[in-house]
N, C-alpha and C positions, 0 to 999 in steps of 0.2 A: 503495500499499499504505499501511496506517496507519504512524504514525510508532512507536508501541509495540510493532510486531512486528518481531522480528530476522528479517532475510532475507538469503540469501545472493546472490551474483551470478547464478548458475545459476537458481535459482528465480526473481529478480526479472526474467529474460528470459519468464517465464511468467506475469507478473504479472497480466494481466487475465483469465486462465483460472483461476489460482489463487483470486482474489476472487470470481469468479463462482461457483466450486465450493463456497467457503466461505460465501457468501450463499444456497447452495441446500440447506444443511444447517442444521436447525432445533431449537433447543431445545424440546420439546414442551411443557414446564411453563411456561416463560416465553413462547413463540411469539415469538421473536426469533431470528435467525440467528446462528451462532456467530462470525462476522465482526464484525457490529455488537455484538453482545453483549460482545465483546472477551476471548473464551475463547481465542485463538490468541496464543501468546507468541513462537514462533519457527518457521520454515519454512527447511529445509535441504535442496537437491538435490544429491546427488552426482554424480560423472563417470560412476558405473554406473546412473544414471537413478532411483535410490531417493530418494524424498522422505520425510523425517521431519519431522513436525510435532509440536511440543511445545505441550500445551494444558491448559487446567484445567477446572473446572466452577465453578458458583455456590457450590456446597457438598458437603461429602463424602457427603452423602446424596442427591444427585441420582440419581433414577432412570434417567435415560438414560446414566449413566455405563458401563453395561454393553454398551449397542448403537451409540451414537453413535461411539465411535472406529472400529468396524468400517464404518459407513455412510461415514465420511469416508474411509477407505481405499479402499473400492470406487469413490468418487466420484473421488479423486484419480487412481487408475490407469486412469481414462477419459481423462485429459488426455495430448494427444500429447506425448511428452517425457519422461513418468514411466511407468517399467515397473513398479516397485513402491513402496509405501509402509508407512509404520508411524507410530503415534501414541503418543507418551510422555505421559501424564497425571502433571502435578506438582501439587503442593498449595502449594509455596511458590515464587515469592509468591503469597499468597493474592489470589483475585479480589476486586475491588471495584467498586462501582457506577459508580465515576469511570472505568472501563475502558469504559463503554458510550459507543458513537459518538454524535455530534450526531444523526445519522439514526435510530439506535436509540432514543435518548430521545425524539424526535419520535413514532416509532411506538409506544412504549410510554406516551406522555402524561406524560412526566418533562419538567421544565423544562430546555431545553437549556442546554450550558454558556455 
């Protein structure tokens, strides 16, 4: 898991499945997945198998902000061990290009860190 994503121990036990799921959800405007784009801030899986994801978008006018959280919830609920999910969209701290992963930078043709 990325160092800049806060994750609890229950969620960490599903790390590979969570990463694969996050990498399957794309920001349609930038054409990069939400994991490598750095939109995910926090993942918490509670004792009732509810997974809460705290995320942001590249800007407040992002057209996908209406549909992407629902797509993410649907995808998370397909993971064995997650019964239900929710997404909290936050605007602070604001997303910055420095959150894009090395792989994301290469994919987008931006100089890697």
